[in-house]
C-alpha positions in Angstrom: -22.1 6.7 8.3 -25.2 7.2 10.6 -28.2 5.3 9.3 -31.7 6.0 10.8 -32.9 2.9 12.7 -36.0 2.4 10.5 -33.8 2.4 7.4 -31.1 0.1 8.8 -32.6 -3.2 7.7 -33.0 -1.9 4.1 -29.5 -0.6 4.2 -28.1 -3.9 5.4 -30.0 -5.9 2.7 -28.7 -3.5 0.0 -25.1 -3.9 1.3 -25.4 -7.7 1.4 -26.5 -7.7 -2.3 -24.0 -5.1 -3.4 -21.0 -6.5 -1.4 -21.5 -10.3 -0.9 -19.1 -12.5 1.0 -15.8 -12.5 -0.8 -14.1 -15.3 1.1 -10.5 -14.7 2.2 -9.4 -12.4 -0.5 -11.0 -9.5 -2.5 -9.9 -7.4 -5.4 -11.5 -3.9 -5.8 -13.2 -3.3 -9.1 -14.6 -0.1 -10.6 -18.2 -1.0 -9.8 -17.4 -1.3 -6.1 -15.7 2.0 -5.5 -17.5 5.1 -4.4 -16.3 8.7 -4.6 -17.7 11.9 -3.1 -16.3 15.3 -2.3 -15.3 15.9 1.3 -16.4 19.0 3.3 -13.3 20.8 2.0 -14.1 19.5 -1.5 -17.6 21.0 -1.5 -16.2 24.3 -0.3 -13.6 24.1 -3.1 -16.3 23.4 -5.7 -18.5 26.2 -4.5 -15.5 28.6 -4.7 -14.8 27.5 -8.3 -18.5 28.1 -9.3 -18.5 31.5 -7.7 -15.3 32.4 -9.7 -17.0 31.1 -12.8 -20.1 33.2 -12.2 -17.9 36.3 -11.6 -16.1 35.6 -14.9 -19.4 35.3 -16.8 -20.7 38.5 -15.2 -17.7 40.6 -15.8 -16.4 38.8 -18.9 -12.9 38.4 -17.4 -10.7 36.0 -19.4 -8.3 35.5 -16.5 -11.2 34.6 -14.2 -12.4 32.1 -16.8 -8.9 30.5 -16.8 -8.8 30.4 -13.0 -12.3 28.9 -12.7 -11.7 26.2 -15.3 -8.3 25.5 -13.7 -9.9 24.9 -10.3 -12.6 22.7 -11.8 -9.9 20.7 -13.7 -7.8 20.2 -10.6 -10.8 19.1 -8.6 -11.8 16.6 -11.3 -8.2 15.3 -11.5 -8.2 14.7 -7.7 -11.4 12.7 -8.0 -9.9 10.5 -10.7 -6.7 10.0 -8.7 -8.6 9.0 -5.6 -10.6 6.5 -7.6 -7.4 5.0 -9.2 -5.8 4.8 -5.8 -8.2 2.0 -4.9 -8.8 0.4 -8.2 -7.2 -3.1 -8.5 -6.1 -3.2 -4.9 -6.1 -6.8 -3.5 -7.0 -7.5 0.1 -6.2 -10.9 1.8 -7.1 -11.8 5.3 -4.8 -13.9 7.5 -5.6 -15.9 10.6 -5.6 -13.7 13.8 -4.2 -14.7 17.1 -6.6 -15.7 20.0 -7.2 -13.1 22.6 -9.0 -12.8 26.0 -12.2 -11.0 26.7 -11.6 -7.3 27.1 -8.6 -7.2 24.8 -8.5 -6.1 21.1 -8.6 -8.8 18.4 -6.3 -7.8 15.6 -7.2 -9.1 12.1 -4.2 -9.0 9.8 -5.1 -7.8 6.3 -2.5 -8.0 3.5 -2.7 -5.3 0.8 -0.9 -5.8 -2.6 -1.0 -4.3 -6.1 0.0 -5.7 -9.4 -0.4 -2.8 -11.8 2.1 0.1 -12.3 0.7 2.5 -9.7 1.8 3.1 -6.1 -0.9 3.5 -3.5 -0.9 6.1 -0.8 -2.8 7.1 2.3 -4.9 3.9 2.6 -7.0 3.5 5.8 -8.8 0.2 6.8 -11.5 0.2 9.4 -14.3 -2.2 10.4 -17.5 -1.8 12.4 -16.6 -1.0 16.1 -12.9 -1.1 15.1 -10.2 1.1 16.3 -8.9 3.8 13.9 -5.7 3.0 12.0 -2.9 5.0 10.5 -2.8 5.6 6.8 -0.4 3.3 4.9 1.0 3.1 1.4 1.7 0.1 -0.9 4.4 0.2 -3.5 4.1 -1.5 -7.0 4.8 -5.2 -6.6 5.0 -4.9 -2.8 2.8 -5.8 0.1 1.7 -4.2 3.3 0.0 -5.8 6.3 -2.5 -3.7 8.2 -4.0 -4.9 11.5 -7.7 -4.1 12.0 -8.5 -4.0 15.7 -11.9 -5.1 16.9 -12.8 -5.1 20.7 -13.4 -8.6 22.0 -16.4 -8.3 24.3 -17.6 -11.9 24.5 -15.9 -15.3 24.5 -16.2 -17.6 21.6 -15.7 -16.8 18.0 -15.5 -13.2 16.9 -16.1 -12.7 13.2 -14.5 -9.9 11.2 -17.1 -7.2 10.5 -17.5 -5.6 7.1 -14.2 -3.8 6.3 -14.2 -0.2 4.9 -11.2 0.8 2.8 -10.9 4.5 2.1 -8.5 7.2 1.0 -8.4 10.9 0.6 -5.3 10.9 -1.6 -4.0 13.1 -3.3 -5.6 16.4 -2.2 -8.2 15.6 0.4 -10.9 17.3 -1.7 -12.7 14.0 -2.1 -13.1 10.7 -0.4 -13.0 7.3 -2.2 -14.0 4.2 -0.4 -15.2 0.6 -0.8 -16.5 -2.3 1.3 -15.3 -5.9 1.6 -17.0 -8.7 3.5 -14.2 -11.2 4.3 -14.3 -14.5 6.0 -12.2 -14.4 9.2 -12.8 -15.1 12.8 -10.8 -14.8 16.0 -11.1 -17.1 19.0 -11.8 -15.2 22.3 -10.8 -16.8 25.5 -12.7 -16.1 28.8 -11.2 -13.2 30.8 -9.0 -14.8 33.5 -10.0 -13.9 37.1 -7.7 -11.1 38.3 -6.9 -12.5 41.8 -8.1 -16.1 41.9 -7.9 -18.1 45.1 -5.2 -20.9 45.0 -6.2 -24.2 43.6 -6.9 -26.6 46.5 -7.6 -29.9 44.6 -5.6 -33.0 45.1 -3.1 -34.3 42.5 -4.5 -36.7 39.9 -4.8 -40.1 41.5 -4.2 -41.9 38.3 -0.6 -40.6 38.2 0.0 -40.6 42.0 0.6 -36.9 41.8 3.8 -37.3 39.7 4.9 -38.1 36.3 8.2 -39.2 34.7 8.1 -38.3 31.0 10.8 -38.1 28.3 12.5 -34.8 27.8 16.0 -33.3 27.5 16.7 -32.0 30.9 18.6 -34.8 32.8 20.8 -37.7 31.4 19.0 -41.0 31.9 21.2 -43.6 30.1 21.8 -45.2 26.7 19.5 -47.1 24.3 19.9 -48.6 20.8 19.6 -46.3 17.9 16.2 -46.1 16.2 15.7 -44.6 12.7 14.7 -41.0 13.1 16.7 -40.2 16.2 18.5 -36.8 16.0 22.3 -37.1 15.4 23.0 -34.7 18.3 21.8 -37.4 20.8 24.0 -40.1 19.4 26.8 -41.2 21.9 29.7 -41.3 19.4 32.3 -42.4 21.9 30.3 -45.3 23.2 29.2 -46.3 19.7 32.8 -46.5 18.6 33.4 -49.3 21.1 30.5 -51.5 19.9 28.9 -52.6 16.7 25.6 -50.6 17.0 24.9 -47.0 17.6 23.9 -45.9 21.0 21.6 -42.9 21.8 21.6 -40.8 25.0 18.1 -40.5 26.7 17.0 -37.8 29.0 14.2 -37.3 31.5 12.5 -34.2 32.9 12.1 -33.7 36.7 9.0 -35.0 38.3 6.2 -32.4 38.5 2.8 -32.2 40.1 -0.2 -32.8 37.9 -3.2 -30.6 38.5 -6.6 -31.6 37.5 -9.0 -28.7 37.1 -12.6 -29.7 37.2 -15.8 -27.8 36.6 -17.4 -29.1 39.8 -14.4 -27.9 41.9 -15.3 -24.2 41.3 -17.8 -23.1 43.9 -19.4 -20.3 41.8 -23.0 -20.1 40.5 -22.2 -18.1 37.4 -20.9 -20.1 34.5 -18.8 -17.2 33.1 -17.2 -16.7 36.6 -16.3 -20.4 36.7 -14.7 -20.2 33.2 -12.7 -17.1 34.3 -11.4 -18.9 37.4 -10.4 -22.0 35.4 -8.7 -19.8 32.8 -6.7 -18.1 35.6 -5.7 -21.5 37.1 -4.6 -22.8 33.7 -2.4 -19.7 33.1 -0.8 -20.1 36.5 -0.1 -23.8 36.0 1.5 -23.1 32.6 3.6 -20.3 34.0 4.8 -22.6 36.8 5.8 -25.4 34.4 3.3 -27.9 35.9 1.3 -30.4 34.0 -2.5 -30.1 34.3 -5.7 -31.6 33.0 -9.2 -30.1 32.5 -12.6 -31.6 32.9 -15.7 -29.8 31.7 -19.3 -31.1 31.2 -19.0 -32.8 27.8 -15.2 -32.4 27.5 -12.2 -34.1 29.2 -8.7 -33.1 28.3 -5.9 -35.3 29.5 -2.9 -33.9 31.4 -0.2 -32.1 29.5 2.0 -29.0 29.3 3.2 -26.5 26.8 1.7 -23.8 24.5 -0.4 -26.3 22.4 -1.9 -27.9 25.5 -2.6 -24.4 27.0 -4.3 -23.3 23.8 -6.4 -26.5 23.7 -7.6 -26.0 27.3 -8.4 -22.3 26.8 -10.2 -23.2 23.5 -12.4 -25.6 25.4 -13.2 -22.9 27.9 -13.9 -20.3 25.1 -16.3 -22.7 23.2 -18.0 -24.1 26.3 -21.7 -24.2 25.6 -21.3 -23.5 21.9 -22.2 -25.8 19.1 -18.6 -26.1 17.9 -17.2 -26.9 21.4 -14.6 -29.7 21.7 -16.3 -33.1 22.1 -15.6 -35.4 25.0 -12.4 -37.5 24.8 
């Protein structure tokens, strides 16, 4: 819907009062559903009126029947479109983090509890990508992803959602709005072809680490409550009174320490992009890495959780909800 710029503030205030924040779930009630004829519906209604005028002018019983049949079918389609949305429940789920330039997909779960299947439902949001119509069976659920372009790093909130349908005839359009609480974390866009990292390994760890893992056999130790049974050395334990547990070690790996001051760029966003690219490269190479930013210091680590923690610090750099120093 195109709103004139001078009427936009009034429209937004009215929408905020009419459709307040609904939290993480929302059920459509009759006072929140709007129905209007579509372009084809207006043409259909005009045709029915012309047939009725001709029936009155020429006193044709068959024309009366045809005119009232058309009006009845149009009214029935309006009611069916209204009922297709009534009582529909929308729940928002946590979206996955994305990088700047990608599309943030907000999963919305649709469900119904009454005895009426739903058909041709379309969910969209402001600046979102158009979706395909879906249906929801009685007692079933359907998850629809609403895509919103991620143009800036940080938190991206889900815009107001529009749920609409043209079922069953396309003669009218029924729609409603829902303001749901959901936000997606947007990481900085990684630099496309960053220069290789030239820093020295972390001096605190002499460039290498030796941590517990399950790659190479390292020996036996006494059993401790909570140890997994698959690591128990049953043959060795049978020769002694106590259980013995096999231990393993990972190969030694270089520890990279990415620091804000190491990036020789004046633009803060460019620095964040290069740091993001280095983190992705180190994670893909299986190396441990640490990150130091003004106001945040993340110790060395490796794995999806550590990668997400570092990228989150980059995404929220300079924001009020950025990760504090550790």
